[in-house]
C-alpha positions in Angstrom: -9.1 9.8 18.3 -9.9 11.8 14.9 -12.8 13.3 14.6 -14.4 11.7 11.8 -17.6 13.0 9.7 -18.7 12.7 6.3 -17.0 10.4 3.7 -14.2 9.6 6.0 -16.6 8.4 8.7 -18.6 6.1 6.0 -15.2 4.8 5.1 -14.4 3.4 8.2 -17.3 1.0 7.6 -15.5 -2.0 6.0 -18.2 -3.1 3.7 -18.6 0.8 2.4 -14.9 0.9 1.9 -14.2 -1.8 -0.2 -17.9 -0.9 -2.0 -15.5 2.2 -2.5 -12.1 1.0 -3.6 -14.4 -1.2 -6.0 -16.1 1.9 -7.6 -12.9 4.2 -8.0 -11.2 1.3 -9.5 -8.7 1.0 -6.4 -9.4 -2.9 -6.5 -8.1 -3.1 -9.8 -5.0 -1.3 -9.2 -4.5 -3.7 -6.6 -5.1 -6.7 -8.8 -2.6 -4.8 -11.5 -0.1 -4.7 -9.0 -0.5 -8.3 -8.0 -0.6 -9.8 -11.3 2.1 -8.1 -13.1 4.4 -7.8 -9.9 3.8 -9.8 -6.9 2.8 -13.0 -8.8 6.3 -13.1 -10.8 8.5 -11.7 -7.3 7.9 -14.8 -5.7 8.4 -18.2 -5.1 6.0 -20.9 -3.8 6.0 -20.2 -0.2 7.8 -16.8 0.0 6.5 -14.7 2.5 4.5 -10.8 1.7 3.9 -8.4 4.3 1.5 -5.9 3.1 1.5 -2.1 5.5 -1.6 -0.4 5.4 -3.5 -3.3 4.4 -7.2 -2.4 4.7 -9.5 -5.2 4.8 -7.0 -7.2 3.0 -8.9 -7.3 -0.3 -5.3 -7.9 -2.2 -5.6 -11.7 -1.2 -8.4 -11.8 -3.3 -5.7 -11.5 -6.8 -2.7 -13.7 -5.3 -1.6 -16.9 -6.8 -2.8 -19.1 -4.5 -0.4 -22.0 -6.2 2.4 -19.9 -4.4 1.3 -20.7 -0.8 2.7 -17.4 0.4 2.6 -16.3 3.9 0.3 -13.1 3.9 1.0 -10.6 7.0 -1.2 -7.5 7.2 -1.3 -4.7 9.2 -3.7 -1.6 9.5 -4.6 1.2 12.0 -8.1 1.0 12.0 -9.2 -2.6 13.8 -12.7 -2.4 12.1 -10.9 -3.3 8.6 -8.6 -6.1 10.8 -11.5 -7.6 12.2 -13.6 -7.6 9.0 -10.3 -9.1 7.2 -10.0 -11.7 9.8 -13.2 -13.0 9.4 -13.4 -12.9 5.7 -9.9 -14.3 5.1 -9.0 -16.5 8.1 -6.0 -18.5 7.8 -5.2 -17.4 4.4 -3.4 -14.6 6.3 -2.3 -13.3 9.5 -3.9 -9.8 10.0 -2.3 -7.4 13.0 -3.9 -4.1 14.2 -1.0 -1.5 14.7 0.1 1.8 13.2 3.6 2.0 11.0 5.2 3.5 14.3 4.5 0.5 16.1 4.8 -2.4 14.2 7.4 -4.9 15.5 9.2 -7.3 13.1 11.6 -8.5 15.6 10.5 -12.5 15.3 9.3 -12.1 11.7 10.7 -11.8 8.1 12.5 -11.8 6.3 9.7 -10.6 3.4 10.6 -11.3 -0.5 7.7 -8.9 -1.1 6.9 -5.8 1.2 3.7 -3.8 0.0 2.8 0.1 1.1 -0.2 1.1 -1.2 -1.8 3.9 -0.8 0.1 4.7 2.2 3.1 7.0 1.7 0.8 9.9 1.0 -1.0 9.4 4.0 2.6 10.1 6.0 4.2 13.1 6.7 8.5 13.1 6.3 9.2 11.4 9.3 6.7 8.9 9.3 7.5 8.3 6.0 11.4 7.6 6.8 10.2 5.3 9.8 8.2 2.9 7.2 11.1 3.1 4.4 13.9 2.0 7.5 11.5 -1.0 8.6 11.1 -1.8 4.8 14.8 -1.5 4.6 15.6 -3.8 7.6 13.0 -6.6 6.7 12.5 -7.0 2.9 15.1 -9.8 2.3 18.2 -9.3 0.1 16.9 -10.4 -3.3 13.4 -9.0 -2.3 11.2 -5.7 -3.8 9.0 -3.2 -1.7 6.5 -1.6 -3.7 4.5 1.8 -3.1 1.5 3.1 -4.8 0.6 6.4 -4.5 -1.5 9.6 -5.9 1.4 12.0 -7.3 1.3 15.4 -8.7 2.6 16.2 -12.3 3.9 18.9 -14.3 1.1 19.6 -16.9 -2.0 18.1 -14.9 -5.6 19.0 -15.1 -7.6 21.1 -13.0 -9.6 18.1 -12.6 -6.7 15.8 -11.3 -5.0 18.6 -9.3 -8.5 18.9 -7.1 -8.7 15.2 -6.6 -5.1 15.0 -5.4 -6.0 18.1 -3.3 -8.9 16.3 -1.4 -7.2 13.1 -1.2 -8.0 11.7 2.3 -3.8 11.5 2.3 -2.4 15.3 2.8 0.8 14.3 1.5 0.6 14.1 -2.1 4.0 14.4 -3.5 5.8 14.9 -7.0 7.6 12.2 -8.0 11.3 13.6 -7.1 9.1 14.3 -3.8 8.7 10.5 -3.6 12.0 9.2 -4.8 13.9 11.8 -2.3 12.5 10.2 0.7 13.2 6.9 -0.6 16.9 6.6 -2.0 18.6 6.9 1.3 17.4 3.6 2.4 17.4 1.5 -0.9 19.9 1.4 -3.7 17.5 0.8 -6.6 14.5 2.6 -7.1 12.3 2.0 -10.4 9.4 4.6 -10.9 6.3 4.4 -13.1 3.4 6.7 -13.7 0.6 5.7 -14.1 -2.3 8.1 -15.3 -5.0 5.5 -16.0 -4.7 2.8 -13.4 -7.7 4.1 -11.5 -11.5 4.6 -13.0 -11.4 8.1 -11.7 -8.9 11.3 -13.3 -5.9 10.2 -10.7 -2.5 9.9 -11.4 -0.6 7.4 -9.5 2.7 6.2 -8.9 4.1 2.8 -8.5 8.0 2.7 -7.1 9.3 -0.5 -7.0 12.7 -0.7 -4.6 15.5 -3.0 -3.7 18.5 -3.2 -1.9 
C-alpha cells in the first residue's frame, strides 16, 4: 500500500478532500464541465460513466430532470463509501482501479468522464483507460478529459504547481492528444488557464468515435 504523508494523507479524508476541491476551484471546474457540456450532451435517461469519481460531487451539478444513470469508479474506498452514503440512489459507486474496471454488463454510455485522471496515469495505464472508453462510449457519445497542462511560455508559478501536482504525468497538449488519437476519430481540445482559483493551466479534451 502506498505510504501517504502530509497533504496526501489529509486528502484521503473525504470531507477534507471535498473542502480542498472547493478551495482550489476543483468543484467549480466540474460545475463548468457539467453545465457547459454534460447537461447538453445527454437526453433524458442517458447513462454517465465517471472514472476517478472521487466523492461523487459531480452529481451536485447534474440536471436532475435528465434522470441520468450515473456510475462512478474510484480506487479509494473511503471516497466511494462517502459517495454512497451521501448520494444513495442518485448513483452507483464502485471501488476499483482503472485496470480492474469490468463493464461487460454495462453501457454503452452517452458520456464518459475522466476528470483529473490521465495525469495520474503512465502511458500504458492511459492507453488501458482510453481503450475502455472507446469500447463503452455510445456511437454518438462523448468522452471528456480534464487535466493539468504544460504549455510554452508558462509562468514559473504555474510550472511549479504542475510539477508538484499529486499526478506525476502532467503532459503537454500534444502529449495527451498523441495518446488519445489512436482511439478516437474526433478530438477537440480547449486550453483553460483560468478554470481553477489558483494559477493552474488545464486542458479539456472531448473525444468521439
